C-alpha positions as CSV (number, residue, x, y, z in Angstrom):
1,M,10.8,34.8,105.2
2,S,14.0,36.9,104.3
3,L,13.9,40.2,103.9
4,L,17.0,40.1,101.9
5,S,17.7,38.2,98.8
6,M,21.3,37.7,97.2
7,E,22.0,36.5,93.1
8,I,25.1,35.2,92.3
9,S,25.6,36.6,88.5
10,A,29.4,34.6,88.4
11,T,31.9,32.9,90.1
12,D,35.3,32.2,89.5
13,P,36.6,28.9,89.2
14,Q,39.7,29.0,90.9
15,S,38.9,30.4,94.2
16,L,35.6,31.5,95.7
17,A,35.2,34.8,94.2
18,R,31.8,35.6,93.5
19,K,29.7,38.7,91.7
20,G,26.1,39.0,92.6
21,R,23.6,42.0,93.6
22,V,21.9,42.0,97.2
23,R,18.3,43.5,97.0
24,L,16.3,44.8,100.2
25,P,13.2,46.4,100.9
26,G,15.5,49.9,101.1
27,G,17.4,49.3,97.6
28,S,20.2,47.3,96.4
29,F,24.0,47.1,96.0
30,D,26.2,44.9,94.2
31,T,28.9,42.9,95.8
32,P,32.0,42.4,96.7
33,A,30.9,45.6,98.3
34,F,33.1,48.4,100.4
35,M,31.2,50.1,102.8
36,P,32.9,53.7,103.9
37,V,32.4,54.2,107.5
38,G,30.0,56.9,108.8
39,T,30.8,56.2,112.3
40,K,28.5,59.1,113.8
41,G,26.1,59.8,111.5
42,T,28.5,60.8,108.5
43,V,31.8,59.5,106.9
44,K,34.3,62.1,108.1
45,A,34.8,65.3,105.5
46,M,32.5,63.8,103.1
47,S,29.1,65.4,101.9
48,P,26.3,62.8,101.1
49,E,26.4,63.9,97.8
50,E,30.0,63.5,97.2
51,L,30.0,59.8,98.7
52,A,27.7,59.0,96.4
53,E,29.7,60.0,93.2
54,T,32.8,58.3,94.6
55,G,30.5,54.8,93.8
56,A,29.6,53.8,97.2
57,Q,26.0,51.8,98.1
58,V,26.1,51.4,101.4
59,I,27.7,53.1,104.0
60,L,28.1,52.1,108.0
61,G,26.4,53.9,111.2
62,N,27.6,53.4,114.3
63,T,25.0,52.2,117.3
64,Y,27.1,53.0,120.4
65,H,28.2,56.6,118.6
66,L,24.5,57.6,118.0
67,Y,23.2,56.1,121.0
68,L,25.0,58.5,122.9
69,R,24.8,61.6,120.7
70,P,22.7,62.7,119.4
71,G,20.4,59.7,120.8
72,H,18.4,56.8,119.0
73,E,15.1,59.0,119.8
74,T,16.0,62.4,118.4
75,I,17.2,60.3,114.6
76,R,13.9,58.4,115.0
77,R,12.0,61.7,115.3
78,A,13.8,63.0,112.5
79,G,12.3,60.5,110.6
80,G,15.5,57.8,110.6
81,L,19.3,57.7,109.9
82,H,18.6,58.2,105.9
83,R,16.5,61.2,106.6
84,F,18.5,62.9,109.2
85,M,21.8,63.0,107.2
86,N,20.3,63.0,103.7
87,W,21.6,60.1,102.5
88,N,19.3,58.0,100.4
89,R,21.2,54.8,99.8
90,L,21.5,52.0,102.1
91,I,23.0,52.0,105.7
92,L,24.4,49.3,107.6
93,T,24.6,49.5,111.4
94,D,26.3,47.6,113.6
95,S,25.6,46.8,117.4
96,G,27.9,48.6,119.2
97,G,29.5,45.5,120.6
98,F,32.8,46.5,119.3
99,Q,33.0,50.0,120.8
100,V,31.7,48.7,123.7
101,F,34.2,46.1,124.0
102,S,37.0,48.2,123.1
103,L,36.1,50.1,126.6
104,S,37.9,47.4,129.2
105,D,38.8,49.4,131.8
106,I,34.7,51.1,132.3
107,R,32.4,48.0,131.9
108,K,31.3,44.9,132.6
109,I,30.0,42.2,130.8
110,R,27.4,39.7,132.4
111,E,24.1,37.5,131.0
112,E,21.8,40.2,130.1
113,G,24.5,42.6,128.4
114,V,26.9,45.2,128.9
115,E,27.0,48.1,131.4
116,F,29.3,50.7,131.1
117,Q,30.4,54.0,131.5
118,S,30.0,56.9,128.9
119,H,32.8,59.0,127.4
120,L,30.2,61.7,126.7
121,D,28.5,62.8,129.9
122,G,30.8,62.1,133.2
123,G,30.8,58.9,133.1
124,R,27.1,58.1,133.2
125,K,26.2,53.9,132.8
126,H,24.4,52.7,130.3
127,L,23.0,49.2,129.9
128,L,23.3,47.8,126.3
129,T,21.4,44.4,126.0
130,P,20.8,42.4,122.7
131,E,17.1,44.1,122.8
132,K,18.5,47.3,123.7
133,S,20.6,47.5,120.7
134,I,18.0,46.0,118.0
135,E,16.0,48.4,119.6
136,I,18.4,51.4,119.0
137,Q,19.2,50.0,115.6
138,E,15.3,50.0,114.3
139,A,15.1,53.4,115.4
140,L,17.8,54.6,113.3
141,G,15.9,52.9,110.1
142,S,18.9,50.8,109.4
143,D,18.6,48.5,106.1
144,I,20.9,45.9,107.7
145,M,21.1,45.9,111.4
146,M,24.1,43.3,113.2
147,V,23.4,41.4,116.4
148,F,25.0,42.6,119.7
149,D,28.2,39.7,120.3
150,E,31.1,39.7,121.9
151,C,34.8,40.8,120.3
152,P,37.2,38.9,122.3
153,A,41.2,40.7,122.0
154,A,43.3,39.0,119.5
155,D,45.5,37.4,122.2
156,A,42.4,36.2,124.2
157,P,43.1,32.6,125.1
158,R,41.0,29.8,124.0
159,D,39.2,29.1,127.1
160,Y,37.7,33.1,127.1
161,V,37.0,32.5,123.5
162,A,35.0,29.5,123.6
163,R,33.0,31.1,126.9
164,S,33.2,34.3,124.8
165,M,31.3,32.3,122.0
166,E,28.8,31.1,123.9
167,L,27.9,33.8,125.6
168,T,27.7,35.8,121.7
169,T,25.2,32.5,120.7
170,R,22.9,33.8,123.1
171,W,23.0,37.2,122.4
172,E,22.8,36.5,119.2
173,T,19.4,34.3,119.8
174,R,18.2,37.1,121.8
175,S,18.9,39.6,118.8
176,L,17.0,37.9,116.6
177,A,13.8,37.4,118.9
178,A,13.6,41.1,119.4
179,R,13.5,41.9,116.3
180,T,10.7,44.2,115.1
181,S,10.8,46.0,111.7
182,E,10.0,44.8,108.7
183,R,12.4,46.4,106.6
184,A,16.1,45.6,108.3
185,A,17.6,42.6,107.4
186,L,19.9,40.9,110.5
187,F,22.8,39.5,109.7
188,G,24.5,37.2,112.3
189,I,28.5,37.4,113.3
190,V,30.5,34.3,113.4
191,Q,33.2,34.4,116.3
192,G,35.4,32.1,117.2
193,G,39.0,34.1,117.8
194,V,41.8,32.7,115.9
195,F,41.0,29.1,116.8
196,E,39.6,26.9,113.6
197,D,37.4,24.5,115.6
198,L,35.5,27.1,117.4
199,R,35.0,29.4,114.2
200,R,33.5,26.0,112.7
201,A,31.7,25.1,115.5
202,H,30.2,28.7,115.9
203,A,29.4,28.5,111.9
204,E,27.7,25.2,112.8
205,Q,25.7,26.9,115.3
206,L,24.4,30.5,114.1
207,T,23.7,28.6,110.3
208,A,21.2,26.6,111.8
209,L,19.2,29.9,112.7
210,P,17.5,32.5,110.3
211,F,19.7,35.1,110.0
212,D,19.4,36.8,106.3
213,G,23.5,37.2,106.0
214,F,26.4,36.3,108.2
215,A,29.8,38.2,109.0
216,I,32.8,37.0,110.5
217,G,33.7,39.5,113.3
218,G,36.9,39.3,115.5
219,L,39.6,39.7,112.7
220,S,41.1,42.9,112.1
221,V,41.8,43.3,115.7
222,G,46.1,42.7,116.1
223,E,46.4,38.8,114.4
224,P,48.7,38.6,112.0
225,T,47.2,39.2,108.5
226,E,47.9,35.4,107.4
227,T,45.7,34.0,110.4
228,M,43.2,36.4,109.4
229,Y,43.2,35.1,106.0
230,R,42.7,31.2,107.5
231,M,40.3,32.3,109.8
232,A,37.8,33.5,106.0
233,E,39.3,30.3,104.4
234,V,38.1,28.2,107.1
235,T,34.4,29.9,107.7
236,T,33.2,31.3,104.6
237,P,32.7,27.4,103.1
238,L,30.4,26.9,106.1
239,L,28.0,30.1,105.3
240,P,25.0,29.5,102.7
241,K,26.0,30.1,99.4
242,D,22.7,32.6,98.9
243,K,23.3,34.8,101.5
244,P,25.6,37.7,101.5
245,R,29.3,37.4,103.9
246,Y,30.4,40.0,105.3
247,L,33.6,40.3,106.9
248,M,33.6,43.6,109.5
249,G,36.6,45.7,109.4
250,V,38.9,44.8,106.9
251,G,40.9,46.5,105.1
252,T,43.9,47.6,103.3
253,P,43.2,46.9,99.3
254,E,45.5,43.6,98.9
255,N,43.1,42.7,102.1
256,L,40.0,43.0,99.4
257,I,41.2,41.3,96.8
258,E,42.5,38.5,99.0
259,C,39.3,38.0,100.5
260,V,37.2,38.3,98.0
261,A,39.2,34.9,97.0
262,R,38.1,33.7,99.5
263,G,34.1,34.2,98.7
264,I,33.7,37.5,101.0
265,D,31.1,40.0,99.8
266,M,31.0,42.4,101.9
267,F,33.5,44.6,103.6
268,D,34.5,48.3,106.0
269,C,37.1,49.7,107.3
270,V,37.9,53.5,108.6
271,M,41.6,53.3,106.7
272,P,40.6,54.5,103.4
273,T,39.5,57.8,105.1
274,R,41.6,57.9,108.6
275,N,44.3,57.4,106.0
276,A,43.5,60.3,103.6
277,R,43.1,62.7,107.2
278,N,46.9,61.8,107.9
279,G,48.1,62.1,104.5
280,Q,48.7,58.6,103.1
281,L,46.9,58.3,99.8
282,F,46.6,55.0,97.7
283,T,47.0,54.6,94.1
284,R,47.4,51.6,91.4
285,R,51.0,52.2,92.2
286,G,50.9,51.6,96.4
287,K,50.5,54.1,98.6
288,I,51.9,57.7,98.9
289,V,52.3,60.0,102.1
290,I,51.9,63.1,100.4
291,K,54.2,65.2,103.4
292,H,56.8,63.9,101.8
293,A,59.6,66.4,100.1
294,E,59.4,64.9,96.9
295,Y,56.1,65.9,96.1
296,A,57.2,69.7,97.2
297,E,56.9,70.2,92.8
298,D,54.9,67.2,91.6
299,F,52.4,69.0,89.9
300,G,51.0,66.1,88.5
301,P,47.6,63.9,89.9
302,V,47.8,61.7,93.0
303,D,47.4,58.7,91.0
304,P,47.3,59.6,86.7
305,D,44.9,56.8,86.0
306,C,42.1,58.1,88.7
307,T,38.9,60.2,87.6
308,C,38.5,61.5,91.1
309,Y,37.3,65.3,91.6
310,A,40.9,65.3,93.2
311,C,43.0,63.8,91.0
312,R,41.0,65.8,88.0
313,N,41.5,69.2,89.3
314,Y,45.1,69.2,91.5
315,S,48.7,68.8,92.0
316,R,50.7,66.4,94.7
317,A,52.4,69.8,95.0
318,Y,49.1,71.2,96.1
319,L,47.7,68.5,97.9
320,R,51.2,68.1,100.2
321,H,50.9,72.1,100.6
322,L,47.4,71.8,102.4
323,F,48.5,69.1,104.3
324,L,51.3,70.8,105.7
325,A,49.1,74.1,106.2
326,N,46.9,71.6,108.3
327,E,43.8,72.9,105.9
328,I,40.7,71.0,105.8
329,L,40.4,70.8,102.1
330,G,43.4,69.1,102.5
331,M,41.4,66.8,103.9
332,R,38.6,66.6,101.9
333,L,40.6,66.0,98.6
334,N,42.4,63.1,100.4
335,T,39.3,61.4,101.8
336,I,37.4,62.0,98.2
337,H,40.4,60.6,96.3
338,N,41.2,57.5,98.6
339,L,37.0,56.6,98.8
340,H,37.2,56.5,95.1
341,F,40.0,54.5,94.6
342,Y,38.1,51.7,97.2
343,Q,35.2,52.0,95.0
344,E,37.3,51.3,91.5
345,L,38.8,49.0,93.3
346,M,35.9,46.7,93.8
347,C,34.2,47.7,90.8
348,G,37.4,46.5,88.9
349,I,37.1,43.3,91.3
350,R,33.2,42.6,89.6
351,D,33.9,43.3,86.3
352,S,37.0,40.8,86.3
353,I,34.8,38.0,88.3
354,E,32.1,38.6,85.7
355,G,34.6,39.1,82.7
356,G,36.9,35.7,83.6
357,R,39.7,37.9,84.8
358,F,40.0,37.7,88.7
359,P,42.9,35.8,88.6
360,E,45.0,37.6,86.4
361,F,43.2,40.9,88.0
362,R,44.0,39.7,91.4
363,E,47.9,39.3,90.7
364,R,48.4,42.2,88.9
365,M,46.8,44.4,91.6
366,L,49.1,42.9,93.8
367,R,52.0,43.6,92.2
368,S,51.4,46.5,91.5
369,L,50.0,47.3,94.9
370,G,53.0,46.3,96.3
371,G,55.2,49.5,95.2
372,S,54.1,51.0,97.9
373,N,56.8,54.5,98.6
374,G,55.0,55.1,101.5
375,E,54.4,53.8,105.2
376,T,52.0,50.3,104.5
377,T,50.1,50.3,108.1
378,I,47.2,52.0,109.5
379,S,47.7,55.6,110.9
380,T,46.2,56.0,114.4
């Protein structure tokens, strides 16, 4: 029996957009949903209370980083990640696969799993397997766990992607077998690179397995945006209608709107928090780069239509001053604003689907967001 249920309350007849509610033993959340990334047991620059005030219902924890520090057994003894970080809403944990595979120079892939060198303790070797990943996630007390998979590079050749996909299927089957938790849902991950037939084949393989939800992985890793959209279009209709569909690592506000139209229910990305720390702020009129001289004596809020704490209390001029002075408060206020913006966007998407206005909302927001007066690429 599935540990997760999903109720669809409204759909858009002109697209695949849908509004729903996902229920889990640990709580529930509304979809489409954006999940802030809390890599090391914290969403950078935010307290859990501030994070809840933005409207976030689910956040991410990172298996790889929490395994290395402070260690999953330490977190287990603390009562789980929720108690350890004082977050009483839902947590999704990734499997650690993406982080391990990004360490291309210090890891080795084999059937058993991936051997890698830690970046923290002098290069000590570790072996991360599907079974170990599930063990770590269960120790963390995750509400939604992800299977262990390989994420090929965007430019990986077809034959490599095909072999990788088959290995991932075997690892995902082992992840299912390793699960013992009676409270944590487990999502499968569809891979296949930028090859439509491989995406279809992998979706067919995985939907035959008893996963509680499905993610689309291996996108937003350097491929063109239109390719990412096309892979979502190809994959989403093949996934069960009564289970959540999660597009991993995406993305910009425009990406969220466009992928909701393609049937996606869940998103995560570091963009709102990372861009905030680099002085890029999202508004309904496009992105602004707060360090620009034009804001030196601009005493209005970042976004006149925003009700976040930063916009209610501080001006663009003050935020520019904080950024140029490298003050921590500037990073915190910017992060509060960006996460509030993302949650308000998702709320607007949900309301428009429920009210039968999603096509108009989509067109209006995409046109408005195109009015950026700052850089539009993610900062590193």
